[in-house]
CHARMM internal coordinates of N, CA and C (Angstrom, degrees):
IC EDIT
DIST 1 N 1 CA 1.4521
DIST 1 CA 1 C 1.5348
ANGL 1 N 1 CA 1 C 108.62
DIST 1 C 2 N 1.3042
ANGL 1 CA 1 C 2 N 115.41
DIHE 1 N 1 CA 1 C 2 N 136.20
DIST 2 N 2 CA 1.4620
ANGL 1 C 2 N 2 CA 119.54
DIHE 1 CA 1 C 2 N 2 CA -179.20
DIST 2 CA 2 C 1.5442
ANGL 2 N 2 CA 2 C 109.27
DIHE 1 C 2 N 2 CA 2 C -74.72
DIST 2 C 3 N 1.3185
ANGL 2 CA 2 C 3 N 116.11
DIHE 2 N 2 CA 2 C 3 N 153.11
DIST 3 N 3 CA 1.4832
ANGL 2 C 3 N 3 CA 118.51
DIHE 2 CA 2 C 3 N 3 CA 178.54
DIST 3 CA 3 C 1.5133
ANGL 3 N 3 CA 3 C 110.82
DIHE 2 C 3 N 3 CA 3 C -71.58
DIST 3 C 4 N 1.3050
ANGL 3 CA 3 C 4 N 114.86
DIHE 3 N 3 CA 3 C 4 N 151.35
DIST 4 N 4 CA 1.4876
ANGL 3 C 4 N 4 CA 121.46
DIHE 3 CA 3 C 4 N 4 CA 178.53
DIST 4 CA 4 C 1.5154
ANGL 4 N 4 CA 4 C 109.58
DIHE 3 C 4 N 4 CA 4 C -67.28
DIST 4 C 5 N 1.3209
ANGL 4 CA 4 C 5 N 115.30
DIHE 4 N 4 CA 4 C 5 N 142.43
DIST 5 N 5 CA 1.4663
ANGL 4 C 5 N 5 CA 120.10
DIHE 4 CA 4 C 5 N 5 CA 173.46
DIST 5 CA 5 C 1.5170
ANGL 5 N 5 CA 5 C 107.70
DIHE 4 C 5 N 5 CA 5 C -86.89
DIST 5 C 6 N 1.3092
ANGL 5 CA 5 C 6 N 115.48
DIHE 5 N 5 CA 5 C 6 N 149.28
DIST 6 N 6 CA 1.4634
ANGL 5 C 6 N 6 CA 121.91
DIHE 5 CA 5 C 6 N 6 CA -178.78
DIST 6 CA 6 C 1.5344
ANGL 6 N 6 CA 6 C 108.61
DIHE 5 C 6 N 6 CA 6 C -84.22
DIST 6 C 7 N 1.3135
ANGL 6 CA 6 C 7 N 115.14
DIHE 6 N 6 CA 6 C 7 N 146.63
DIST 7 N 7 CA 1.4659
ANGL 6 C 7 N 7 CA 119.98
DIHE 6 CA 6 C 7 N 7 CA 174.37
DIST 7 CA 7 C 1.4976
ANGL 7 N 7 CA 7 C 110.22
DIHE 6 C 7 N 7 CA 7 C -85.92
DIST 7 C 8 N 1.3314
ANGL 7 CA 7 C 8 N 117.01
DIHE 7 N 7 CA 7 C 8 N 151.18
DIST 8 N 8 CA 1.4707
ANGL 7 C 8 N 8 CA 120.46
DIHE 7 CA 7 C 8 N 8 CA 177.77
DIST 8 CA 8 C 1.5357
ANGL 8 N 8 CA 8 C 111.44
DIHE 7 C 8 N 8 CA 8 C -62.96
DIST 8 C 9 N 1.3009
ANGL 8 CA 8 C 9 N 115.81
DIHE 8 N 8 CA 8 C 9 N 155.01
DIST 9 N 9 CA 1.4599
ANGL 8 C 9 N 9 CA 121.91
DIHE 8 CA 8 C 9 N 9 CA 177.77
DIST 9 CA 9 C 1.5136
ANGL 9 N 9 CA 9 C 110.10
DIHE 8 C 9 N 9 CA 9 C -55.78
DIST 9 C 10 N 1.3116
ANGL 9 CA 9 C 10 N 117.21
DIHE 9 N 9 CA 9 C 10 N 135.20
DIST 10 N 10 CA 1.4759
ANGL 9 C 10 N 10 CA 121.60
DIHE 9 CA 9 C 10 N 10 CA 177.61
DIST 10 CA 10 C 1.4984
ANGL 10 N 10 CA 10 C 115.06
DIHE 9 C 10 N 10 CA 10 C 91.47
DIST 10 C 11 N 1.3308
ANGL 10 CA 10 C 11 N 117.40
DIHE 10 N 10 CA 10 C 11 N -1.35
DIST 11 N 11 CA 1.4651
ANGL 10 C 11 N 11 CA 120.19
DIHE 10 CA 10 C 11 N 11 CA -177.59
DIST 11 CA 11 C 1.5144
ANGL 11 N 11 CA 11 C 111.65
DIHE 10 C 11 N 11 CA 11 C -62.83
DIST 11 C 12 N 1.3501
ANGL 11 CA 11 C 12 N 117.56
DIHE 11 N 11 CA 11 C 12 N -42.59
DIST 12 N 12 CA 1.4473
ANGL 11 C 12 N 12 CA 121.26
DIHE 11 CA 11 C 12 N 12 CA -179.81
DIST 12 CA 12 C 1.5362
ANGL 12 N 12 CA 12 C 112.35
DIHE 11 C 12 N 12 CA 12 C -60.88
DIST 12 C 13 N 1.3100
ANGL 12 CA 12 C 13 N 115.97
DIHE 12 N 12 CA 12 C 13 N -41.26
DIST 13 N 13 CA 1.4625
ANGL 12 C 13 N 13 CA 121.13
DIHE 12 CA 12 C 13 N 13 CA 179.25
DIST 13 CA 13 C 1.5182
ANGL 13 N 13 CA 13 C 110.15
DIHE 12 C 13 N 13 CA 13 C -67.10
DIST 13 C 14 N 1.3131
ANGL 13 CA 13 C 14 N 117.15
DIHE 13 N 13 CA 13 C 14 N -42.13
DIST 14 N 14 CA 1.4680
ANGL 13 C 14 N 14 CA 120.96
DIHE 13 CA 13 C 14 N 14 CA -177.85
DIST 14 CA 14 C 1.5424
ANGL 14 N 14 CA 14 C 110.27
DIHE 13 C 14 N 14 CA 14 C -68.20
DIST 14 C 15 N 1.3335
ANGL 14 CA 14 C 15 N 117.44
DIHE 14 N 14 CA 14 C 15 N -40.25
DIST 15 N 15 CA 1.4456
ANGL 14 C 15 N 15 CA 119.07
DIHE 14 CA 14 C 15 N 15 CA 179.48
DIST 15 CA 15 C 1.5293
ANGL 15 N 15 CA 15 C 112.42
DIHE 14 C 15 N 15 CA 15 C -67.19
DIST 15 C 16 N 1.3252
ANGL 15 CA 15 C 16 N 116.60
DIHE 15 N 15 CA 15 C 16 N -31.68
DIST 16 N 16 CA 1.4731
ANGL 15 C 16 N 16 CA 119.92
DIHE 15 CA 15 C 16 N 16 CA 176.32
DIST 16 CA 16 C 1.5295
ANGL 16 N 16 CA 16 C 111.01
DIHE 15 C 16 N 16 CA 16 C -62.81
DIST 16 C 17 N 1.3191
ANGL 16 CA 16 C 17 N 116.28
DIHE 16 N 16 CA 16 C 17 N -39.30
DIST 17 N 17 CA 1.4516
ANGL 16 C 17 N 17 CA 121.50
DIHE 16 CA 16 C 17 N 17 CA 176.79
DIST 17 CA 17 C 1.5333
ANGL 17 N 17 CA 17 C 110.42
DIHE 16 C 17 N 17 CA 17 C -68.35
DIST 17 C 18 N 1.3186
ANGL 17 CA 17 C 18 N 116.60
DIHE 17 N 17 CA 17 C 18 N -43.92
DIST 18 N 18 CA 1.4619
ANGL 17 C 18 N 18 CA 120.72
DIHE 17 CA 17 C 18 N 18 CA -179.48
DIST 18 CA 18 C 1.5375
ANGL 18 N 18 CA 18 C 112.24
DIHE 17 C 18 N 18 CA 18 C -63.69
DIST 18 C 19 N 1.3348
ANGL 18 CA 18 C 19 N 118.05
DIHE 18 N 18 CA 18 C 19 N -34.82
DIST 19 N 19 CA 1.4611
ANGL 18 C 19 N 19 CA 120.24
DIHE 18 CA 18 C 19 N 19 CA 177.56
DIST 19 CA 19 C 1.5269
ANGL 19 N 19 CA 19 C 111.79
DIHE 18 C 19 N 19 CA 19 C -60.31
DIST 19 C 20 N 1.3139
ANGL 19 CA 19 C 20 N 117.15
DIHE 19 N 19 CA 19 C 20 N -35.87
DIST 20 N 20 CA 1.4639
ANGL 19 C 20 N 20 CA 121.67
DIHE 19 CA 19 C 20 N 20 CA 178.82
DIST 20 CA 20 C 1.5277
ANGL 20 N 20 CA 20 C 111.29
DIHE 19 C 20 N 20 CA 20 C -70.49
DIST 20 C 21 N 1.3116
ANGL 20 CA 20 C 21 N 117.15
DIHE 20 N 20 CA 20 C 21 N -25.86
DIST 21 N 21 CA 1.4397
ANGL 20 C 21 N 21 CA 122.01
DIHE 20 CA 20 C 21 N 21 CA -177.13
DIST 21 CA 21 C 1.5607
ANGL 21 N 21 CA 21 C 113.12
DIHE 20 C 21 N 21 CA 21 C -94.29
DIST 21 C 22 N 1.2895
ANGL 21 CA 21 C 22 N 117.22
DIHE 21 N 21 CA 21 C 22 N -7.71
DIST 22 N 22 CA 1.4681
ANGL 21 C 22 N 22 CA 120.93
DIHE 21 CA 21 C 22 N 22 CA -177.25
DIST 22 CA 22 C 1.5287
ANGL 22 N 22 CA 22 C 110.18
DIHE 21 C 22 N 22 CA 22 C -60.05
DIST 22 C 23 N 1.3167
ANGL 22 CA 22 C 23 N 115.38
DIHE 22 N 22 CA 22 C 23 N 137.03
DIST 23 N 23 CA 1.4596
ANGL 22 C 23 N 23 CA 120.38
DIHE 22 CA 22 C 23 N 23 CA -177.54
DIST 23 CA 23 C 1.5135
ANGL 23 N 23 CA 23 C 113.13
DIHE 22 C 23 N 23 CA 23 C -97.26
DIST 23 C 24 N 1.3241
ANGL 23 CA 23 C 24 N 117.38
DIHE 23 N 23 CA 23 C 24 N -23.84
DIST 24 N 24 CA 1.4711
ANGL 23 C 24 N 24 CA 120.81
DIHE 23 CA 23 C 24 N 24 CA 179.74
DIST 24 CA 24 C 1.5135
ANGL 24 N 24 CA 24 C 110.65
DIHE 23 C 24 N 24 CA 24 C -124.73
DIST 24 C 25 N 1.3165
ANGL 24 CA 24 C 25 N 115.10
DIHE 24 N 24 CA 24 C 25 N 160.26
DIST 25 N 25 CA 1.4878
ANGL 24 C 25 N 25 CA 119.58
DIHE 24 CA 24 C 25 N 25 CA 177.75
DIST 25 CA 25 C 1.5112
ANGL 25 N 25 CA 25 C 110.45
DIHE 24 C 25 N 25 CA 25 C -63.69
DIST 25 C 26 N 1.3361
ANGL 25 CA 25 C 26 N 117.47
DIHE 25 N 25 CA 25 C 26 N -37.65
DIST 26 N 26 CA 1.4428
ANGL 25 C 26 N 26 CA 121.64
DIHE 25 CA 25 C 26 N 26 CA -179.94
DIST 26 CA 26 C 1.5340
ANGL 26 N 26 CA 26 C 110.92
DIHE 25 C 26 N 26 CA 26 C -61.99
DIST 26 C 27 N 1.3103
ANGL 26 CA 26 C 27 N 116.80
DIHE 26 N 26 CA 26 C 27 N -44.80
DIST 27 N 27 CA 1.4736
ANGL 26 C 27 N 27 CA 121.78
DIHE 26 CA 26 C 27 N 27 CA 178.40
DIST 27 CA 27 C 1.5329
ANGL 27 N 27 CA 27 C 108.78
DIHE 26 C 27 N 27 CA 27 C -62.47
DIST 27 C 28 N 1.3329
ANGL 27 CA 27 C 28 N 118.33
DIHE 27 N 27 CA 27 C 28 N -45.58
DIST 28 N 28 CA 1.4426
ANGL 27 C 28 N 28 CA 122.19
DIHE 27 CA 27 C 28 N 28 CA -179.28
DIST 28 CA 28 C 1.5145
ANGL 28 N 28 CA 28 C 110.96
DIHE 27 C 28 N 28 CA 28 C -58.74
DIST 28 C 29 N 1.3250
ANGL 28 CA 28 C 29 N 117.50
DIHE 28 N 28 CA 28 C 29 N -44.36
DIST 29 N 29 CA 1.4631
ANGL 28 C 29 N 29 CA 121.08
DIHE 28 CA 28 C 29 N 29 CA -178.86
DIST 29 CA 29 C 1.4967
ANGL 29 N 29 CA 29 C 112.53
DIHE 28 C 29 N 29 CA 29 C -65.02
DIST 29 C 30 N 1.3295
ANGL 29 CA 29 C 30 N 117.39
DIHE 29 N 29 CA 29 C 30 N -38.37
DIST 30 N 30 CA 1.4791
ANGL 29 C 30 N 30 CA 120.15
DIHE 29 CA 29 C 30 N 30 CA 179.38
DIST 30 CA 30 C 1.5209
ANGL 30 N 30 CA 30 C 110.43
DIHE 29 C 30 N 30 CA 30 C -68.13
DIST 30 C 31 N 1.3342
ANGL 30 CA 30 C 31 N 116.94
DIHE 30 N 30 CA 30 C 31 N -40.36
DIST 31 N 31 CA 1.4540
ANGL 30 C 31 N 31 CA 118.57
DIHE 30 CA 30 C 31 N 31 CA 178.07
DIST 31 CA 31 C 1.5228
ANGL 31 N 31 CA 31 C 109.92
DIHE 30 C 31 N 31 CA 31 C -69.40
DIST 31 C 32 N 1.3208
ANGL 31 CA 31 C 32 N 117.88
DIHE 31 N 31 CA 31 C 32 N -36.94
DIST 32 N 32 CA 1.4679
ANGL 31 C 32 N 32 CA 121.53
DIHE 31 CA 31 C 32 N 32 CA 177.70
DIST 32 CA 32 C 1.5326
ANGL 32 N 32 CA 32 C 110.94
DIHE 31 C 32 N 32 CA 32 C -60.84
DIST 32 C 33 N 1.3097
ANGL 32 CA 32 C 33 N 118.73
DIHE 32 N 32 CA 32 C 33 N -37.46
DIST 33 N 33 CA 1.4813
ANGL 32 C 33 N 33 CA 122.17
DIHE 32 CA 32 C 33 N 33 CA 176.36
DIST 33 CA 33 C 1.5159
ANGL 33 N 33 CA 33 C 110.33
DIHE 32 C 33 N 33 CA 33 C -56.05
DIST 33 C 34 N 1.3100
ANGL 33 CA 33 C 34 N 115.96
DIHE 33 N 33 CA 33 C 34 N -49.11
DIST 34 N 34 CA 1.4618
ANGL 33 C 34 N 34 CA 120.52
DIHE 33 CA 33 C 34 N 34 CA -178.96
DIST 34 CA 34 C 1.5297
ANGL 34 N 34 CA 34 C 110.41
DIHE 33 C 34 N 34 CA 34 C -66.37
DIST 34 C 35 N 1.3197
ANGL 34 CA 34 C 35 N 115.67
DIHE 34 N 34 CA 34 C 35 N -41.71
DIST 35 N 35 CA 1.4520
ANGL 34 C 35 N 35 CA 119.76
DIHE 34 CA 34 C 35 N 35 CA -179.82
DIST 35 CA 35 C 1.5384
ANGL 35 N 35 CA 35 C 112.92
DIHE 34 C 35 N 35 CA 35 C -61.46
DIST 35 C 36 N 1.3323
ANGL 35 CA 35 C 36 N 115.40
DIHE 35 N 35 CA 35 C 36 N -45.57
DIST 36 N 36 CA 1.4784
ANGL 35 C 36 N 36 CA 119.18
DIHE 35 CA 35 C 36 N 36 CA -179.56
DIST 36 CA 36 C 1.5170
ANGL 36 N 36 CA 36 C 111.02
DIHE 35 C 36 N 36 CA 36 C -62.12
DIST 36 C 37 N 1.3147
ANGL 36 CA 36 C 37 N 117.85
DIHE 36 N 36 CA 36 C 37 N -37.94
DIST 37 N 37 CA 1.4561
ANGL 36 C 37 N 37 CA 121.29
DIHE 36 CA 36 C 37 N 37 CA 179.29
DIST 37 CA 37 C 1.5275
ANGL 37 N 37 CA 37 C 110.45
DIHE 36 C 37 N 37 CA 37 C -71.62
DIST 37 C 38 N 1.3456
ANGL 37 CA 37 C 38 N 116.62
DIHE 37 N 37 CA 37 C 38 N -46.03
DIST 38 N 38 CA 1.4644
ANGL 37 C 38 N 38 CA 120.57
DIHE 37 CA 37 C 38 N 38 CA -175.47
DIST 38 CA 38 C 1.5192
ANGL 38 N 38 CA 38 C 112.11
DIHE 37 C 38 N 38 CA 38 C -70.26
DIST 38 C 39 N 1.3123
ANGL 38 CA 38 C 39 N 117.57
DIHE 38 N 38 CA 38 C 39 N -43.07
DIST 39 N 39 CA 1.4693
ANGL 38 C 39 N 39 CA 121.15
DIHE 38 CA 38 C 39 N 39 CA -173.66
DIST 39 CA 39 C 1.5352
ANGL 39 N 39 CA 39 C 112.18
DIHE 38 C 39 N 39 CA 39 C -83.21
DIST 39 C 40 N 1.3431
ANGL 39 CA 39 C 40 N 116.90
DIHE 39 N 39 CA 39 C 40 N -36.74
DIST 40 N 40 CA 1.4750
ANGL 39 C 40 N 40 CA 118.91
DIHE 39 CA 39 C 40 N 40 CA -171.10
DIST 40 CA 40 C 1.5274
ANGL 40 N 40 CA 40 C 112.90
DIHE 39 C 40 N 40 CA 40 C -122.33
DIST 40 C 41 N 1.3159
ANGL 40 CA 40 C 41 N 118.43
DIHE 40 N 40 CA 40 C 41 N -5.36
DIST 41 N 41 CA 1.4512
ANGL 40 C 41 N 41 CA 120.57
DIHE 40 CA 40 C 41 N 41 CA 179.99
DIST 41 CA 41 C 1.5169
ANGL 41 N 41 CA 41 C 113.97
DIHE 40 C 41 N 41 CA 41 C 65.34
DIST 41 C 42 N 1.3181
ANGL 41 CA 41 C 42 N 116.72
DIHE 41 N 41 CA 41 C 42 N 31.29
DIST 42 N 42 CA 1.4602
ANGL 41 C 42 N 42 CA 121.20
DIHE 41 CA 41 C 42 N 42 CA -177.35
DIST 42 CA 42 C 1.5384
ANGL 42 N 42 CA 42 C 111.58
DIHE 41 C 42 N 42 CA 42 C -67.45
DIST 42 C 43 N 1.3213
ANGL 42 CA 42 C 43 N 116.52
DIHE 42 N 42 CA 42 C 43 N 151.30
DIST 43 N 43 CA 1.4660
ANGL 42 C 43 N 43 CA 122.81
DIHE 42 CA 42 C 43 N 43 CA 179.50
DIST 43 CA 43 C 1.5325
ANGL 43 N 43 CA 43 C 109.67
DIHE 42 C 43 N 43 CA 43 C -84.97
DIST 43 C 44 N 1.3217
ANGL 43 CA 43 C 44 N 115.63
DIHE 43 N 43 CA 43 C 44 N 166.38
DIST 44 N 44 CA 1.4662
ANGL 43 C 44 N 44 CA 120.19
DIHE 43 CA 43 C 44 N 44 CA 179.77
DIST 44 CA 44 C 1.5363
ANGL 44 N 44 CA 44 C 113.28
DIHE 43 C 44 N 44 CA 44 C -58.23
DIST 44 C 45 N 1.3293
ANGL 44 CA 44 C 45 N 120.21
DIHE 44 N 44 CA 44 C 45 N -44.83
DIST 45 N 45 CA 1.4771
ANGL 44 C 45 N 45 CA 119.14
DIHE 44 CA 44 C 45 N 45 CA 179.16
DIST 45 CA 45 C 1.5236
ANGL 45 N 45 CA 45 C 112.84
DIHE 44 C 45 N 45 CA 45 C -62.45
DIST 45 C 46 N 1.3108
ANGL 45 CA 45 C 46 N 118.63
DIHE 45 N 45 CA 45 C 46 N -37.70
DIST 46 N 46 CA 1.4511
ANGL 45 C 46 N 46 CA 121.76
DIHE 45 CA 45 C 46 N 46 CA 179.70
DIST 46 CA 46 C 1.5119
ANGL 46 N 46 CA 46 C 110.21
DIHE 45 C 46 N 46 CA 46 C -69.30
DIST 46 C 47 N 1.3297
ANGL 46 CA 46 C 47 N 118.31
DIHE 46 N 46 CA 46 C 47 N -42.97
DIST 47 N 47 CA 1.4603
ANGL 46 C 47 N 47 CA 121.60
DIHE 46 CA 46 C 47 N 47 CA 178.50
DIST 47 CA 47 C 1.5392
ANGL 47 N 47 CA 47 C 109.19
DIHE 46 C 47 N 47 CA 47 C -63.44
DIST 47 C 48 N 1.3235
ANGL 47 CA 47 C 48 N 117.18
DIHE 47 N 47 CA 47 C 48 N -41.21
DIST 48 N 48 CA 1.4731
ANGL 47 C 48 N 48 CA 120.30
DIHE 47 CA 47 C 48 N 48 CA 178.55
DIST 48 CA 48 C 1.5162
ANGL 48 N 48 CA 48 C 111.26
DIHE 47 C 48 N 48 CA 48 C -60.25
DIST 48 C 49 N 1.3247
ANGL 48 CA 48 C 49 N 116.87
DIHE 48 N 48 CA 48 C 49 N -42.61
DIST 49 N 49 CA 1.4742
ANGL 48 C 49 N 49 CA 120.04
DIHE 48 CA 48 C 49 N 49 CA 178.97
DIST 49 CA 49 C 1.4897
ANGL 49 N 49 CA 49 C 112.08
DIHE 48 C 49 N 49 CA 49 C -65.15
DIST 49 C 50 N 1.3266
ANGL 49 CA 49 C 50 N 118.46
DIHE 49 N 49 CA 49 C 50 N -38.02
DIST 50 N 50 CA 1.4684
ANGL 49 C 50 N 50 CA 122.46
DIHE 49 CA 49 C 50 N 50 CA -176.97
DIST 50 CA 50 C 1.5297
ANGL 50 N 50 CA 50 C 112.26
DIHE 49 C 50 N 50 CA 50 C -76.85
DIST 50 C 51 N 1.3197
ANGL 50 CA 50 C 51 N 118.24
DIHE 50 N 50 CA 50 C 51 N -32.47
DIST 51 N 51 CA 1.4740
ANGL 50 C 51 N 51 CA 120.96
DIHE 50 CA 50 C 51 N 51 CA -174.55
DIST 51 CA 51 C 1.5122
ANGL 51 N 51 CA 51 C 114.35
DIHE 50 C 51 N 51 CA 51 C -100.59
DIST 51 C 52 N 1.3324
ANGL 51 CA 51 C 52 N 116.54
DIHE 51 N 51 CA 51 C 52 N -19.79
DIST 52 N 52 CA 1.4719
ANGL 51 C 52 N 52 CA 118.61
DIHE 51 CA 51 C 52 N 52 CA -176.96
DIST 52 CA 52 C 1.5291
ANGL 52 N 52 CA 52 C 112.71
DIHE 51 C 52 N 52 CA 52 C 83.37
DIST 52 C 53 N 1.3135
ANGL 52 CA 52 C 53 N 117.27
DIHE 52 N 52 CA 52 C 53 N 5.79
DIST 53 N 53 CA 1.4669
ANGL 52 C 53 N 53 CA 121.14
DIHE 52 CA 52 C 53 N 53 CA 176.34
DIST 53 CA 53 C 1.5194
ANGL 53 N 53 CA 53 C 110.38
DIHE 52 C 53 N 53 CA 53 C -92.42
DIST 53 C 54 N 1.2928
ANGL 53 CA 53 C 54 N 117.57
DIHE 53 N 53 CA 53 C 54 N 159.95
DIST 54 N 54 CA 1.4783
ANGL 53 C 54 N 54 CA 120.43
DIHE 53 CA 53 C 54 N 54 CA 178.88
DIST 54 CA 54 C 1.5389
ANGL 54 N 54 CA 54 C 108.15
DIHE 53 C 54 N 54 CA 54 C -79.96
DIST 54 C 55 N 1.3408
ANGL 54 CA 54 C 55 N 113.80
DIHE 54 N 54 CA 54 C 55 N 158.18
DIST 55 N 55 CA 1.4640
ANGL 54 C 55 N 55 CA 119.02
DIHE 54 CA 54 C 55 N 55 CA 179.80
DIST 55 CA 55 C 1.5392
ANGL 55 N 55 CA 55 C 111.14
DIHE 54 C 55 N 55 CA 55 C -62.65
DIST 55 C 56 N 1.3209
ANGL 55 CA 55 C 56 N 117.26
DIHE 55 N 55 CA 55 C 56 N -35.82
DIST 56 N 56 CA 1.4652
ANGL 55 C 56 N 56 CA 119.80
DIHE 55 CA 55 C 56 N 56 CA -179.99
DIST 56 CA 56 C 1.5424
ANGL 56 N 56 CA 56 C 110.50
DIHE 55 C 56 N 56 CA 56 C -66.07
DIST 56 C 57 N 1.3058
ANGL 56 CA 56 C 57 N 117.13
DIHE 56 N 56 CA 56 C 57 N -35.17
DIST 57 N 57 CA 1.4814
ANGL 56 C 57 N 57 CA 120.03
DIHE 56 CA 56 C 57 N 57 CA 175.82
DIST 57 CA 57 C 1.5183
ANGL 57 N 57 CA 57 C 110.76
DIHE 56 C 57 N 57 CA 57 C -66.43
DIST 57 C 58 N 1.3187
ANGL 57 CA 57 C 58 N 116.76
DIHE 57 N 57 CA 57 C 58 N -41.37
DIST 58 N 58 CA 1.4453
ANGL 57 C 58 N 58 CA 121.58
DIHE 57 CA 57 C 58 N 58 CA -179.57
DIST 58 CA 58 C 1.5324
ANGL 58 N 58 CA 58 C 111.73
DIHE 57 C 58 N 58 CA 58 C -63.59
DIST 58 C 59 N 1.3192
ANGL 58 CA 58 C 59 N 116.44
DIHE 58 N 58 CA 58 C 59 N -37.22
DIST 59 N 59 CA 1.4674
ANGL 58 C 59 N 59 CA 119.99
DIHE 58 CA 58 C 59 N 59 CA 177.87
DIST 59 CA 59 C 1.5329
ANGL 59 N 59 CA 59 C 111.65
DIHE 58 C 59 N 59 CA 59 C -64.90
DIST 59 C 60 N 1.3152
ANGL 59 CA 59 C 60 N 116.82
DIHE 59 N 59 CA 59 C 60 N -26.89
DIST 60 N 60 CA 1.4801
ANGL 59 C 60 N 60 CA 122.42
DIHE 59 CA 59 C 60 N 60 CA -178.36
DIST 60 CA 60 C 1.5137
ANGL 60 N 60 CA 60 C 112.85
DIHE 59 C 60 N 60 CA 60 C -84.50
DIST 60 C 61 N 1.3399
ANGL 60 CA 60 C 61 N 117.62
DIHE 60 N 60 CA 60 C 61 N -20.97
DIST 61 N 61 CA 1.4660
ANGL 60 C 61 N 61 CA 121.31
DIHE 60 CA 60 C 61 N 61 CA -176.50
DIST 61 CA 61 C 1.4896
ANGL 61 N 61 CA 61 C 109.81
DIHE 60 C 61 N 61 CA 61 C -72.64
END
COOR INIT
IC SEED 1 N 1 CA 1 C
IC BUILD
């Protein structure tokens, strides 16, 4: 498995703002995936459990 790439500085803050602006549940979940990884370093299985998305979808986000 390849190593995770790091997010740019401020990604967690920006995604928190974007989550408040999301218009659909699908948009919110996709932004939440990035936020959980950027802010907390969560793994794919944990993000999948919290968002209800599949692990394969999370890898594509």
